[in-house]
C-alpha positions in Angstrom: -73.2 -112.9 87.6 -76.0 -114.5 89.6 -73.7 -115.1 92.6 -72.7 -111.4 92.4 -76.3 -110.3 92.5 -76.9 -112.6 95.4 -74.0 -111.1 97.3 -75.5 -107.6 96.8 -79.1 -108.5 97.7 -78.7 -111.2 100.4 -80.4 -110.3 103.7 -77.1 -109.5 105.5 -75.6 -107.5 102.6 -73.9 -104.3 103.5 -76.1 -101.3 103.0 -73.5 -99.6 100.8 -73.6 -102.3 98.1 -74.2 -100.6 94.7 -77.2 -102.7 93.5 -80.7 -101.6 93.2 -83.9 -103.4 92.3 -85.8 -102.3 89.2 -89.2 -103.4 87.8 -88.6 -105.7 84.8 -92.0 -105.0 83.2 -95.0 -102.7 83.9 -96.8 -103.6 87.2 -100.5 -102.6 87.7 -102.0 -101.7 91.1 -103.0 -104.8 93.0 -100.2 -106.9 91.6 -98.2 -108.9 94.2 -94.5 -108.5 93.3 -92.7 -111.7 92.5 -88.9 -112.2 92.0 -89.6 -112.8 88.3 -91.0 -109.2 88.1 -87.7 -107.7 89.1 -84.2 -107.1 87.8 -81.1 -105.8 89.4 -78.7 -103.1 88.3 -75.5 -101.6 89.7 -75.8 -97.9 90.3 -74.0 -95.0 91.9 -75.4 -94.9 95.5 -75.2 -91.2 95.6 -78.0 -91.0 93.0 -80.4 -93.1 95.0 -83.1 -91.8 97.4 -82.3 -93.2 100.9 -85.6 -95.1 101.1 -85.0 -97.1 97.9 -85.5 -100.8 98.6 -82.2 -102.7 97.9 -83.1 -106.2 99.0 -85.6 -108.6 97.4 -87.2 -109.1 100.9 -88.1 -105.4 100.8 -90.4 -105.7 97.8 -91.2 -109.4 97.0 -94.7 -110.3 98.3 -95.8 -106.6 98.6 -98.8 -105.4 96.6 -98.4 -102.6 94.1 -100.4 -99.5 95.1 -99.8 -97.3 92.0 -98.7 -98.2 88.5 -94.9 -98.8 88.3 -93.4 -98.7 84.8 -90.7 -101.0 83.5 -87.2 -99.9 84.4 -88.4 -97.8 87.4 -86.9 -98.2 90.9 -89.5 -99.2 93.5 -90.2 -96.8 96.3 -91.9 -97.7 99.6 -94.8 -95.4 98.8 -95.6 -97.4 95.6 -96.1 -100.8 97.5 -98.1 -102.0 100.4 -96.3 -101.7 103.7 -96.6 -105.4 104.6 -95.4 -108.4 102.5 -97.8 -111.3 102.1 -95.0 -113.6 103.0 -91.2 -113.8 103.3 -89.2 -115.8 102.4 -91.1 -116.3 99.2 -92.6 -119.7 98.5 -92.7 -121.3 95.1 -96.1 -119.7 94.4 -94.6 -116.1 94.8 -91.4 -116.9 92.8 -93.2 -118.3 89.8 
């Protein structure tokens, strides 16, 4: 399973891979997103907004701007435009 998730979310993954990143628990404004804050699900791509981030690099290290509830997809308008750092270091992943 983990390898399958990696295949969907690796930096060079095809844009039509059916995985999407969801918030694993409520995130408050100001929180810097870590990998541990996220979970991945397989979805029908036709149901996703085009701007939905689909790679960890698109959200890890970004700060939350508005509250994001557990189970929600992350949209670019909900997080800061620039990541603090990518690839994540041990400090971000913990």
